C-alpha angles and dihedrals in degrees: 000000000000114000094238092055090048094052093046090051090049092050091046092052092049091051090047091050092051092048092051093053099114091058105065096198094057091041092056091046091050090047090056090048092049087050092054090048089051090054089051090050092049092048089050090054092048102042104016096084091047093054093045092051092046092060093056 
């Protein structure tokens, strides 16, 4: 996944989580989803550069 798409998705999920704050159920579900996106972002930072350099 391109880094720009990943960051736009992460920002979208954070905005969606903030907008769903009054309803606790949706807020918790969005919080879990943002946490999973954060894991994907961290893995991209750790391993993304290695994979890109391996192709060249």
